[in-house]
N, C-alpha and C positions, 0 to 999 in steps of 0.2 A: 755398573755402580763400582766406585772405588774407593778404596780407605782413604781417609785423610791422615795425612802426615802430621799428627800433632803430640807426637812425644807423649806423655803421661795425662793430658789432657784428654775429655772426650770430646770430640767436635762432630759435627753433622753439618752438612751444606747443600746448597742446592746451586748447581751449574747452570746456566742458560746460554745457549750458543744460537746466534741469529744468523740466517742465510746472507747471502752477499746480492742475490736478485731479487727483483720484484720490485713493486711501487714503494715510492717514499723513503728509499736508501739514505737518503741526505738529511733524514731527521731522525733522532734517536726514538726509541722505543722505552717507555716506564715500566719497570718490571716492579710488580705488586704483589708481595707477599701477606698474606693473612690481614689483606685490607690496608696495608702500608706501604708506600712508596719506598720500594728498598733500594733503587737506583735507576740508571739507564743502561742502554745496551745500544750501540751504534752497529752499523751492517758488517759482517764479519767478525765481530768481536764474541769473546766468549768472557761471562763475568761468574765470580764463585760468591755466591749469597751465604754465609755462616748463618745457621738457624739451630736452634733448638731441637733435639730429637722429637719425633711425633709427626702428626699429620698436620699439614698445611695447606693453605688453598695459593695457587700462584696464579697469576693472570698478567698479561702484557698489554699495554695500553700506548696508543698513539694518536695526539690530537683527540677527537671524539669519539674515536673508535677502540675497539677493544678484542680481545679473545673471550672464550667462554673459560670461567675458571676452573682449573685443574687442582684435583686434590692429589696430593703425594705423600707419602709415607717416608719417613728419613730415620732411619735406625742411626743410634750412635757409631760415631766414628764413618759415616757412609757420606758418599755424594751421590745426589740424586741429578742425572743429567737430562735436562729439556733442551728441545729445539724448537726456534721460533722462525716462523715464514711470513713475509707478507704477499700479498697477491702480485700476480703478473700484471705487468703495466697494460693499460687497455683503456679504451674510451669508457668501458664499463665501470672500471674500477672507481671514479668518481662517483656514478650513481650506487654502485656498494657500498661505498663509504657512508652514505648516508642511509640506504634501504635496509643494510646489513651490517651496521656498525656494531653490534653486539656478537658478531662474529666473523670481522672482517679479518683480524690476525689470527695465525693458526699457532696453536701452542700443544707439544706431545712429548712423550718420553722420547729419548733418542731412540730406543731400540724399537718403537712403533712406529708406523709410516704416518706421516702427516697426512691430513685431510687432502685429498685429491684437488688439484687445481680443476678450472674449468674443464667440461667434457670438450671430445673433439668437435662435436656437433655444435655447441656454444661458442667454441673458438671460431669455428667458421662463420657462424651468424652474426660474431661481432667483427670479424674481418669483413664481410660483406656490407655492414652496416656503416663500417669505416670508409669504405670505398663509396657508397652512396653519398655519405656527408659530405666526402671530398667532392664528389661530381656536383652535388647541390651547390657546395661554397665556390666551384669554379664558374659555375652558371651564373651564381648571383654576380660575381665579378667581371665577368666577360663582357659586358656593356660598358665598363669603365676601361677595361684593357683596350677593346676596340676604340673607343676614342682617344685614347692616349697613344697607342702604338699601332693603330690599324686593324681592318677588320682580318684580313688574311693572317697577317702574324699573332694576333691574339687567339685566334683558332688554332693555329700550330702550337704555340705555346701552352694553350690549355690542353689539346690534345696530347703532346709529350708528358706534362705533367700528370694527368689522369692515368696515362699509362705506366708512366715509371712508379707513382705511388701506388697503383692497383697492384703491380706485382710486387712490390715491397711489402705491401700489407698482407696480401694473399699467400706468399710464399715465404713470410718471416719466419724463421725458426721457432719451433714451439719450446724450445730447450731456455729461451729468456724467462725463466720464471723466479 
């Protein structure tokens, strides 16, 4: 928290910073303060929202998904810093957007850690499901490939695609959040 440089005036503000990683980075996140749309925030952006001193409810929303409301106390001439994060990109992120839409986005004071992302077990499960989905998709299109380019070539292409995609999915860096 830092002082607001406002001369004689008593000012208070809420600063919201958004991560550059995660799903939905091309779309803006709306910042809601006290149930009013205060403005928007793009990936990697920091925006300062002037507020009256006191307790405020802050929430971020994107499409039909939002973060839990966060209560913050802002003193006169103080800036409260918040950090917004979208979930990491994965196949499950689409389902989470519908099933967990009320906690899809994370918002926390900057000095506190954000709610953690998926557990390593969940990440591995998602990656295994991605590989299985890929194999099922290739199995479904293999007959079409066989008729278009020949049986032997189609199976070679399918094998190369499965191997390359499996390695890419299973060993993708987990820092992409």
